[in-house]
C-alpha positions as CSV (number, residue, x, y, z in Angstrom):
1,M,46.3,-32.1,19.1
2,G,49.4,-33.7,17.4
3,R,52.0,-31.7,15.7
4,G,51.3,-31.0,12.1
5,R,47.6,-31.8,12.2
6,S,45.5,-29.8,9.8
7,L,43.4,-27.2,11.5
8,A,40.7,-27.8,8.9
9,R,40.5,-31.5,9.7
10,G,37.3,-32.5,11.4
11,K,35.4,-29.3,10.6
12,P,31.8,-29.8,9.5
13,K,31.3,-29.0,5.8
14,R,29.2,-25.9,5.3
15,P,26.0,-26.6,3.3
16,E,26.0,-25.2,-0.2
17,L,23.8,-22.2,-0.7
18,P,21.0,-22.2,-3.3
19,R,22.6,-21.2,-6.6
20,V,20.8,-18.9,-9.1
21,L,22.3,-17.8,-12.4
22,V,20.8,-14.6,-14.0
23,Y,21.5,-13.3,-17.5
24,C,20.3,-9.8,-18.2
25,E,19.5,-8.3,-21.6
26,G,20.4,-4.8,-20.5
27,E,24.1,-4.3,-19.5
28,E,23.5,-1.3,-17.2
29,T,20.2,-0.8,-15.3
30,E,19.5,-4.5,-14.9
31,E,23.1,-5.3,-14.0
32,Q,23.1,-2.6,-11.3
33,Y,19.8,-3.9,-9.9
34,F,20.9,-7.5,-9.7
35,K,24.3,-6.6,-8.3
36,G,22.4,-4.9,-5.5
37,L,20.1,-7.9,-5.0
38,K,23.2,-10.2,-5.0
39,A,24.8,-8.1,-2.2
40,E,21.5,-8.1,-0.2
41,L,21.3,-11.9,-0.4
42,R,24.9,-12.7,0.4
43,G,25.2,-15.7,2.7
44,I,21.6,-16.7,1.9
45,V,21.4,-17.3,-1.9
46,N,24.3,-17.5,-4.2
47,V,23.3,-15.2,-7.1
48,Q,25.6,-15.1,-10.1
49,I,25.2,-12.6,-12.9
50,G,26.0,-13.9,-16.4
51,P,29.0,-12.1,-18.0
52,T,27.2,-11.3,-21.3
53,S,24.2,-9.2,-22.3
54,G,22.5,-8.3,-25.5
55,E,19.7,-9.4,-27.8
56,P,17.4,-12.1,-26.5
57,V,18.3,-15.1,-28.7
58,G,22.0,-14.8,-28.1
59,L,21.4,-14.2,-24.4
60,V,19.3,-17.3,-23.9
61,R,21.9,-19.4,-25.8
62,D,24.7,-18.0,-23.6
63,A,22.6,-18.9,-20.5
64,V,22.2,-22.5,-21.8
65,K,25.9,-22.8,-22.4
66,H,26.8,-21.4,-19.0
67,R,24.4,-23.8,-17.3
68,N,25.8,-26.8,-19.1
69,R,29.4,-26.0,-18.4
70,A,29.0,-25.0,-14.8
71,P,29.6,-28.5,-13.3
72,E,33.0,-28.6,-15.0
73,S,34.0,-25.0,-14.6
74,S,36.3,-23.7,-11.8
75,S,34.7,-20.3,-12.0
76,D,31.4,-21.9,-11.1
77,R,32.9,-24.0,-8.3
78,Y,32.2,-27.2,-10.3
79,T,28.7,-26.9,-9.2
80,A,25.4,-26.8,-11.1
81,Y,22.9,-24.0,-10.7
82,D,19.5,-24.7,-9.1
83,E,17.8,-22.1,-11.4
84,V,18.8,-20.2,-14.5
85,W,17.0,-17.1,-15.5
86,C,17.1,-14.6,-18.4
87,V,15.7,-11.1,-17.8
88,L,14.2,-9.8,-21.1
89,D,12.3,-6.9,-22.4
90,V,9.4,-7.0,-25.0
91,E,10.1,-3.3,-26.0
92,A,7.5,-0.9,-27.3
93,P,6.1,0.4,-29.6
94,K,7.8,-2.4,-31.7
95,P,8.5,-5.8,-30.0
96,H,12.1,-6.9,-29.9
97,P,13.0,-8.9,-33.0
98,G,13.8,-12.5,-32.1
99,L,11.9,-12.4,-28.9
100,S,9.5,-15.2,-29.9
101,Q,12.5,-17.4,-30.8
102,A,14.3,-16.6,-27.6
103,L,11.2,-17.6,-25.5
104,A,10.8,-20.8,-27.4
105,T,14.4,-21.7,-26.9
106,A,14.2,-20.9,-23.2
107,R,11.1,-23.2,-22.8
108,S,12.7,-26.1,-24.6
109,E,16.0,-25.7,-22.6
110,G,14.4,-25.3,-19.2
111,I,15.6,-21.7,-18.8
112,K,13.2,-19.4,-16.8
113,V,12.4,-16.0,-18.2
114,A,11.5,-12.8,-16.3
115,L,9.8,-10.7,-19.0
116,S,8.8,-7.0,-18.9
117,N,6.6,-5.1,-21.4
118,P,7.7,-2.6,-22.4
119,C,11.0,-2.8,-20.4
120,F,12.7,-3.5,-17.1
121,E,12.2,0.1,-16.0
122,L,8.5,-0.8,-15.5
123,W,9.5,-3.2,-12.7
124,L,11.5,-0.5,-11.0
125,L,8.6,2.0,-11.4
126,L,6.3,-0.4,-9.6
127,H,8.3,0.0,-6.5
128,F,6.9,3.5,-6.3
129,Q,3.5,3.4,-7.9
130,F,1.0,1.3,-9.7
131,A,1.4,1.9,-13.5
132,G,-1.6,0.4,-15.3
133,G,-1.5,2.3,-18.6
134,Y,0.2,1.5,-21.9
135,S,3.7,3.0,-22.3
136,T,6.5,2.8,-24.8
137,S,10.0,2.0,-23.5
138,K,11.0,5.6,-23.6
139,Q,7.9,6.7,-21.7
140,A,8.5,4.1,-19.0
141,Q,12.0,5.4,-18.6
142,K,10.8,9.0,-18.3
143,L,8.2,8.0,-15.7
144,L,10.9,6.4,-13.6
145,E,13.1,9.5,-13.8
146,Q,10.4,11.7,-12.3
147,G,11.1,12.8,-8.7
148,D,14.5,11.3,-8.6
149,R,13.0,8.4,-6.7
150,C,15.9,5.9,-7.2
151,G,18.6,8.0,-8.9
152,Y,17.6,6.6,-12.3
153,R,18.5,8.6,-15.4
154,A,17.9,7.2,-18.9
155,D,20.9,9.0,-20.4
156,R,23.3,7.4,-18.0
157,K,21.4,4.4,-16.7
158,H,22.3,5.1,-13.0
159,L,20.4,3.3,-10.3
160,D,20.5,3.5,-6.5
161,Y,19.5,0.1,-5.3
162,E,19.3,1.0,-1.7
163,R,16.2,3.2,-2.3
164,L,14.4,0.2,-3.8
165,R,15.1,-2.3,-0.9
166,P,12.3,-1.3,1.4
167,L,9.8,-1.2,-1.5
168,H,10.1,-4.7,-2.9
169,G,6.8,-5.8,-1.4
170,E,4.9,-3.0,-3.1
171,A,6.6,-3.9,-6.4
172,C,5.7,-7.5,-6.2
173,A,2.0,-6.7,-5.3
174,H,1.8,-4.2,-8.2
175,A,3.2,-6.7,-10.7
176,E,0.8,-9.4,-9.6
177,R,-2.1,-6.9,-9.9
178,L,-1.0,-6.1,-13.5
179,R,-1.1,-9.8,-14.5
180,E,-4.5,-10.3,-12.8
181,S,-6.0,-7.4,-14.7
182,A,-5.5,-9.3,-18.0
183,P,-6.2,-13.0,-17.4
184,G,-5.3,-15.2,-20.4
185,M,-3.0,-12.6,-22.0
186,D,0.8,-13.1,-22.2
187,A,3.5,-10.5,-21.8
188,V,4.1,-10.0,-25.5
189,R,0.5,-8.9,-26.0
190,R,-0.1,-7.2,-22.7
191,N,1.4,-3.7,-22.0
192,P,2.1,-3.0,-19.2
193,W,3.3,-6.4,-17.8
194,T,6.1,-7.8,-15.8
195,D,6.8,-11.0,-14.0
196,V,10.2,-10.1,-12.6
197,D,8.6,-10.6,-9.2
198,L,8.5,-14.4,-9.9
199,L,12.3,-14.3,-9.9
200,V,12.9,-11.7,-7.1
201,G,10.1,-12.5,-4.7
202,P,11.2,-16.1,-3.8
203,L,14.8,-14.9,-3.3
204,L,13.7,-12.2,-0.9
205,R,11.4,-14.6,1.0
206,A,14.5,-16.9,1.4
207,K,16.2,-13.9,3.2
208,R,13.2,-13.5,5.6
209,G,13.4,-17.3,6.3
């Protein structure tokens, strides 16, 4: 090797990992969950969590803006995302205001939505049990608290992701069973409902190869 030759010269370029951008309505429970998932998938799928949270309409708009600027953004490595998702709640007993508009904007902009009725805590609960009965958002949170199964507490929104890892398969199966029990109904009308598994399931299958 000649003097001064770059050590990087001639190295094969590493293939770009699949890139998924996730914006979460909730700023605590959902963020903790997807940070855990991101760590689990490191080196397999590049999961990025959007920097903002909040009401559905604004969240979808933020996701659209982020997707559009990514190819020209240094923080996104000047690279587009393969998929962009928003994780939203219907809420119960009263649906979230603006939800219908947010869903319409997502459809028109090509943003995927992982929706839970009444709330994201239902998806977490399905890791431990099938939950086929109607519940309000507060009731779903209380059910998840029982037994300290994943360290969740509604008052402090704590979550221990490691307790969920071995139970992803059960959660996906339970979510699919919920949807199959009400064919033809969408998430806004069907409680309980979640399709978070449509986001999480393929990512975990990529890990298994």
